[in-house]
N, C-alpha and C positions, 0 to 999 in steps of 0.2 A: 655434291650429290653422291650418295653412298655407292652407287653402281661403280664409280671410278675407283673405289677401294677394292673392288673384286677383279678388275682387269688392269693391265699396265699399258703404257703407250704403244709398245710394239704390237701387242695383241689387238689394240684398238685400230691401229693402222692396217693390220691384216684384214680386219673386218671391213674397213673402208674400201680397201682394194677389192675385196670380194663383192661388195655392193656394186662397185663400178663395173666389175667383170660380168656380173649376171644381169645387170639392168640395161634397159634401153638408154642410150646416151642422152636422149632428150628428156628422160624422166629423172635424171640424177641432178639434184640441186647443186649449184656452184659451190656452196659451202662444203660439200663432201670432198670436192677436189681441193679446196683450200685446206681442209683438215689433213690431207695427206702430207703436207709440208709442215704441219704443226709440231713443235718440239717443246712446248711448255707443259706445265702441270695440267693434268686432265680436268681439274675443277675450273680451269680458265677457258674451256671450250666455248662457253657462251659468249665470251668476248670476241671470238673469231667468227662465230656464226651469226651474231647479232641479235640473238633472242635467248631468253632463259629456258633452261631445260626443265621439264615438269615430270613428275613421277606419276605414272598411270598404272603402276603395278598393283596387283591384288596383294593382300597381306601375305598369302602363301608365297607368291613370287618374291616379295620383298625379303621374307625370311630366307628364301633359297639363296638370294644374292648375298645376304649377310653370311650365310653358311659357306658359300664359295670363298668369300674373302677370308673368312676365319681359317678354313682348311688350307688356303694358300699362304697362311701366316702373314696376312696383310695387317697393317696398322689400322684398326677400325676407330674412326673418330666418333661415330654414334654408338658409344659403348653402353648405352642404356638397356640394350636388349639382353634378355636372359638367353644364354647360348643353347639351352636345351631345345628351344623352339626351332631354330634353323636346322639342327641335326635331325629332328623329327620330320621336318618338311623335306629334307634331302633324301630321306630313306623312303 
């Protein structure tokens, strides 16, 4: 999933801790807690949580995520995108 090219494991774990911090304990799924100990490649998260991640982003949101990954000098696997579109979306 291309979102994981825009963030790294440390940033993902900070997000998980924030979700736990601001949520009612009864509302946090167990896999969120499981992921706080995860140390593998981000694309393997579905193996930990037990279901496939799906993309529900709009095209504009998708381009923005690609743009973030590009600005952060991440290795983009889905390189089919023309880079002018993400930059336009971010501006």
